[in-house]
ZAVO-530084 format. One record per residue: residue in one letter; x, y, z of N, C-alpha, C, O in turn. Coordinates in steps of 0.1 Angstrom, whole numbers, padded with zeros to 4 digits, always signed. Example, Ala and Ser with C-alpha at 12.3 -4.5 7.8 and 13.67 -1.06 7.14 Angstrom:
<lumlos>
a+0132-0057+0078+0123-0045+0078+0132-0033+0078+0142-0033+0085/s+0128-0022+0071+0137-0011+0071+0129+0000+0079+0134+0011+0080/
</lumlos>
This chain:
<lumlos>
m-0068+0069-0275-0060+0063-0267-0051+0070-0259-0045+0079-0263/t-0050+0066-0246-0046+0074-0235-0030+0071-0239-0027+0059-0240/k-0018+0083-0241-0005+0080-0239+0000+0078-0228-0005+0085-0219/t+0009+0069-0224+0014+0065-0213+0029+0067-0212+0037+0061-0219/l+0033+0076-0203+0044+0083-0199+0050+0075-0190+0043+0074-0179/v+0064+0067-0192+0073+0061-0181+0083+0065-0174+0093+0069-0181/d+0084+0065-0162+0094+0071-0155+0105+0058-0153+0104+0046-0157/t+0115+0064-0145+0126+0055-0141+0122+0044-0136+0122+0033-0142/g+0115+0045-0121+0112+0033-0113+0109+0022-0121+0117+0014-0125/p+0094+0023-0124+0089+0014-0131+0100+0005-0142+0099-0007-0141/l+0107+0010-0150+0116+0007-0159+0129-0007-0152+0134-0017-0157/i+0132+0001-0138+0142-0003-0132+0136-0017-0126+0142-0028-0127/a+0123-0014-0120+0117-0027-0114+0113-0037-0121+0111-0048-0117/y+0112-0033-0135+0106-0045-0145+0120-0051-0151+0118-0062-0156/c+0133-0047-0150+0143-0051-0153+0151-0060-0141+0160-0068-0143/n+0147-0056-0127+0153-0061-0117+0144-0067-0110+0137-0060-0103/r+0142-0082-0109+0134-0091-0097+0139-0089-0085+0134-0096-0076/a+0150-0081-0081+0151-0079-0066+0142-0066-0061+0142-0063-0049/d+0136-0059-0070+0134-0046-0068+0121-0049-0062+0115-0060-0064/k+0117-0039-0052+0103-0042-0046+0093-0038-0052+0082-0040-0046/y+0092-0031-0066+0081-0029-0071+0082-0039-0086+0074-0037-0095/h+0090-0049-0086+0092-0055-0097+0078-0064-0101+0074-0065-0113/a+0071-0069-0092+0057-0076-0095+0047-0065-0097+0038-0068-0105/w+0047-0053-0092+0039-0043-0097+0042-0041-0111+0032-0042-0119/s+0051-0037-0116+0053-0032-0129+0052-0045-0139+0050-0044-0152/k+0053-0054-0134+0052-0064-0149+0037-0066-0148+0032-0069-0158/e+0029-0064-0137+0015-0062-0140+0009-0052-0147+0000-0052-0155/v+0015-0042-0141+0012-0025-0149+0014-0028-0164+0005-0026-0173/f+0027-0033-0165+0031-0034-0181+0023-0043-0190+0022-0041-0202/g+0017-0053-0184+0011-0063-0190-0004-0058-0192-0012-0064-0199/q-0005-0050-0187-0020-0042-0189-0019-0032-0199-0029-0030-0205/i-0009-0026-0200-0005-0013-0211-0002-0015-0223+0008-0020-0225/a-0011-0011-0232-0010-0014-0248+0007-0007-0251+0009+0004-0246/p+0015-0012-0256+0026-0003-0262+0021+0006-0272+0011+0003-0277/p+0029+0017-0275+0043+0020-0267+0042+0026-0254+0031+0032-0252/l+0052+0025-0244+0053+0035-0237+0062+0046-0240+0073+0043-0246/w+0060+0056-0237+0067+0068-0239+0076+0076-0228+0072+0076-0216/t+0088+0082-0231+0097+0082-0222+0109+0095-0230+0109+0099-0241/c+0116+0097-0221+0126+0108-0226+0141+0102-0222+0142+0096-0212/e+0150+0105-0228+0166+0101-0229+0169+0103-0213+0175+0093-0208/p+0165+0113-0206+0172+0114-0195+0167+0102-0186+0174+0099-0176/v+0155+0096-0187+0151+0084-0179+0157+0075-0184+0164+0068-0176/l+0158+0071-0196+0167+0060-0199+0182+0058-0194+0189+0048-0191/t+0186+0070-0195+0199+0071-0187+0199+0069-0173+0210+0068-0167/e+0189+0070-0167+0190+0068-0153+0187+0053-0152+0191+0047-0142/v+0179+0047-0161+0176+0033-0159+0188+0022-0162+0190+0012-0155/f+0196+0026-0172+0206+0018-0176+0218+0023-0167+0226+0014-0166/y+0221+0032-0162+0227+0033-0150+0225+0025-0141+0234+0017-0138/r+0212+0026-0133+0210+0019-0120+0209+0004-0123+0212-0002-0113/v+0206-0003-0132+0205-0016-0136+0220-0020-0136+0224-0028-0128/q+0226-0013-0143+0241-0020-0145+0247-0020-0132+0257-0027-0131/k+0242-0010-0120+0250-0007-0108+0242-0016-0097+0247-0023-0089/e+0229-0016-0099+0223-0023-0089+0218-0038-0092+0212-0045-0083/g+0221-0043-0106+0218-0056-0112+0203-0055-0115+0195-0047-0111/g+0202-0069-0127+0193-0068-0133+0192-0071-0146+0203-0074-0150/n+0182-0072-0156+0184-0075-0169+0182-0065-0180+0170-0063-0183/l+0192-0059-0186+0190-0050-0195+0187-0052-0207+0183-0043-0215/t+0188-0066-0211+0183-0070-0223+0169-0068-0226+0164-0067-0238/l+0160-0068-0212+0144-0067-0215+0143-0056-0222+0136-0055-0232/l+0152-0043-0214+0149-0029-0220+0153-0027-0233+0146-0020-0240/w+0163-0033-0237+0170-0035-0254+0160-0035-0261+0156-0026-0268/d+0154-0049-0259+0145-0057-0266+0134-0045-0267+0132-0042-0279/w+0128-0039-0257+0117-0030-0257+0118-0021-0265+0108-0017-0271/l+0130-0015-0266+0135-0001-0275+0136-0007-0290+0132-0001-0300/r+0141-0020-0289+0145-0023-0306+0132-0024-0311+0131-0020-0322/r+0120-0028-0305+0105-0035-0310+0096-0021-0310+0085-0021-0315/g+0103-0010-0303+0093+0003-0303+0082+0000-0293+0071+0004-0295/a+0084-0008-0281+0075-0010-0271+0078+0003-0262+0069+0009-0256/v+0091+0008-0262+0094+0020-0256+0101+0029-0264+0111+0027-0270/r+0094+0042-0264+0100+0051-0274+0103+0064-0269+0097+0068-0259/v+0114+0073-0276+0118+0085-0268+0108+0095-0278+0108+0094-0291/d+0101+0104-0269+0092+0114-0278+0095+0131-0273+0085+0138-0272/f+0107+0134-0271+0113+0145-0262+0123+0150-0268+0133+0143-0269/q+0123+0165-0274+0137+0170-0276+0138+0180-0265+0131+0191-0265/m+0147+0177-0257+0149+0189-0244+0152+0203-0250+0147+0213-0245/a+0162+0201-0263+0166+0214-0266+0154+0223-0270+0156+0235-0271/d+0142+0218-0273+0130+0225-0276+0122+0231-0263+0110+0236-0265/h+0128+0230-0250+0121+0232-0240+0129+0234-0227+0125+0229-0216/l+0142+0242-0230+0152+0243-0220+0148+0254-0211+0153+0254-0200/e+0138+0263-0216+0134+0272-0204+0125+0267-0197+0125+0271-0185/d+0117+0259-0200+0105+0250-0192+0109+0244-0182+0106+0244-0170/l+0120+0235-0188+0128+0226-0177+0131+0232-0165+0127+0229-0154/q+0140+0242-0169+0148+0252-0158+0138+0256-0150+0140+0255-0138/n+0127+0260-0154+0114+0270-0146+0111+0259-0135+0112+0261-0123/l+0107+0246-0141+0100+0235-0136+0111+0230-0124+0107+0227-0113/m+0125+0230-0126+0135+0224-0116+0136+0235-0105+0137+0232-0094/e+0134+0249-0109+0135+0259-0098+0124+0259-0090+0124+0259-0077/k+0113+0259-0097+0099+0257-0088+0098+0245-0078+0092+0247-0067/y+0106+0232-0080+0104+0222-0075+0117+0217-0067+0119+0206-0061/a+0126+0229-0067+0139+0226-0060+0138+0222-0048+0147+0214-0044/d+0126+0226-0036+0126+0218-0028+0123+0201-0028+0127+0193-0019/q+0118+0199-0035+0118+0184-0040+0130+0179-0046+0131+0167-0047/q+0139+0188-0050+0152+0181-0055+0148+0175-0069+0154+0164-0072/m+0139+0180-0078+0135+0176-0092+0147+0175-0100+0155+0184-0102/d+0149+0162-0104+0160+0158-0115+0153+0161-0128+0141+0163-0129/l+0165+0161-0138+0160+0164-0150+0152+0154-0157+0146+0158-0167/a+0150+0143-0153+0142+0132-0160+0128+0136-0155+0118+0136-0162/d+0126+0139-0141+0113+0146-0141+0107+0155-0143+0095+0156-0142/a+0115+0162-0147+0112+0177-0152+0107+0175-0169+0098+0181-0173/c+0116+0167-0176+0112+0161-0189+0098+0153-0190+0091+0151-0199/l+0096+0148-0177+0083+0140-0179+0070+0148-0173+0059+0144-0175/v+0072+0158-0167+0064+0170-0163+0060+0175-0174+0048+0176-0176/k+0071+0179-0184+0068+0188-0196+0062+0178-0204+0052+0182-0209/l+0066+0165-0208+0061+0159-0219+0045+0155-0215+0037+0151-0224/s+0041+0156-0202+0029+0153-0200+0017+0165-0203+0006+0163-0207/e+0025+0179-0201+0019+0192-0204+0014+0193-0221+0005+0198-0227/l+0025+0184-0226+0026+0185-0243+0016+0173-0248+0013+0172-0260/n+0011+0164-0237+0000+0152-0241-0010+0151-0231-0011+0144-0221/d-0019+0160-0235-0030+0161-0227-0036+0148-0227-0038+0141-0236/g-0040+0145-0214-0048+0130-0213-0039+0117-0212-0042+0105-0213/s-0024+0123-0209-0016+0112-0209-0014+0110-0196-0018+0119-0189/k-0008+0097-0188-0008+0095-0177+0009+0091-0175+0017+0088-0184/v+0012+0091-0163+0025+0089-0162+0027+0078-0149+0021+0079-0138/c+0036+0067-0155+0035+0055-0147+0051+0059-0141+0062+0061-0147/t+0047+0058-0126+0057+0062-0118+0058+0057-0104+0048+0057-0098/c+0067+0054-0099+0069+0050-0083+0072+0061-0075+0071+0061-0062/d+0077+0073-0081+0081+0082-0075+0071+0094-0068+0068+0104-0074/g+0068+0092-0055+0060+0099-0047+0060+0117-0050+0050+0125-0049/d+0074+0121-0055+0073+0133-0061+0061+0140-0069+0056+0151-0068/f+0059+0131-0078+0048+0132-0087+0034+0135-0083+0026+0141-0089/l+0033+0129-0070+0020+0135-0060+0020+0150-0058+0010+0155-0057/v+0032+0156-0058+0035+0169-0058+0036+0181-0070+0034+0193-0070/y+0041+0172-0080+0045+0183-0091+0030+0186-0100+0022+0177-0102/r+0029+0197-0105+0019+0199-0113+0019+0201-0128+0030+0207-0132/r+0011+0199-0136+0013+0203-0150+0008+0215-0152-0001+0219-0145/k+0014+0224-0163+0006+0236-0166+0002+0245-0153-0007+0253-0152/q+0010+0242-0144+0011+0254-0131+0002+0246-0120+0007+0245-0108/r-0009+0241-0122-0020+0238-0113-0027+0224-0115-0035+0219-0106/l-0024+0219-0125-0031+0204-0126-0025+0193-0120-0013+0192-0120/r-0032+0184-0114-0025+0172-0110-0019+0162-0123-0022+0164-0134/i-0012+0154-0120-0008+0146-0133-0013+0134-0131-0008+0128-0122/p-0022+0128-0139-0028+0116-0138-0017+0103-0137-0008+0101-0146/l-0017+0097-0130-0006+0087-0126-0012+0073-0125-0022+0069-0120/i-0003+0065-0131-0005+0050-0124+0009+0048-0116+0020+0049-0121/f+0005+0045-0102+0012+0047-0091+0008+0034-0083-0003+0030-0081/p+0021+0028-0078+0015+0016-0068+0009+0021-0056+0011+0032-0051/n+0000+0010-0052-0008+0012-0040+0005+0007-0027+0011-0004-0027/v+0006+0017-0020+0019+0017-0009+0011+0011+0002+0016+0009+0013/
</lumlos>
């Protein structure tokens, strides 16, 4: 079974009907068998942005309670790698959430990252490998 890692954008879009990727996120999440895996920095971004921009956080709370979205990452175990990733991709202004997802993809061979963030087209896992993505057709 392929592990699906989820970034901030698709979760925000799912919670906010006004988001331009809302329909795409609903379709994609309807096709992916739970759970979706993420990290706490992604959830922090989602909660902040949905509260600020509008949307329905109850959907995300429900997914977290049911285990449909799960956290599977301990930053403390990977601080040096996260710092190295953020320094390597400083020109992309990689944030902590993106660094954690890149590291998660390195730890889970065969995983895919569900994202709307074009920076993931540039990021590489294990120094040189493309990250398999679930990405909207723009």
